[in-house]
N, C-alpha and C positions, 0 to 999 in steps of 0.2 A: 115657105119659109121653116126656118127650123126653130122652134123653143127660145132656143139660146138668141138669136136673130130679134125673133119678137119683143122680147123683153129688152133690148139691150134699146130698137126702134121708140117700146113706150118710154122709155127710161130716156130718153133724147127729147122726145114730146114735152116731157113736163120738165125738161131742165129751164131755168129762167136766163135769157137770151138778152143780155144788159148790153146797153145803148155802145159803150167801147166796144165790145165785141161785133156787131150789127153794122159800126162808121167802119172797122179795120177790114170785114167784110166788104164790104160797100164799095171803099176805097183799092180794095185788092180786083175786085169784079170791074170797074171800071179801068182800072190800069190794064192789066191783062188783056181786055177788048179793044181797048183803046190801039196800045203796043200791036196790035195784029193789023192794023189798020195803018199803022205810022210808027216810025222804029224811033222815032223822034223824041217820043211822049214822055218822058220822063216822072218819076214817083211824085218830086215837088211842085209838077203841073197839076197832078191829079188831087193834091192835097189840095192845091192853090183854090184848084174850083170846086172842093167838096166847101171846105172855108164860107169862099163866097156866094153859094147854091145857101149853105147853112144860113149867112147873112138875113140875106135874099127873103126868106124865108121865113127868119124871128123879128124880118121886120114886118110882115103883115099881117 
């Protein structure tokens, strides 16, 4: 790796990863993978499933 790339990687490691970004990435990953398997999957279905899972985990 070049020294510039090493600096960028280190900066990325130190950057905070807010929960809102984590949630958006999780949903995007789930949508992309589910859509490959089933073309009828919608973004709304992913959001609904994510909200349901979060509620279940919060209840524990």
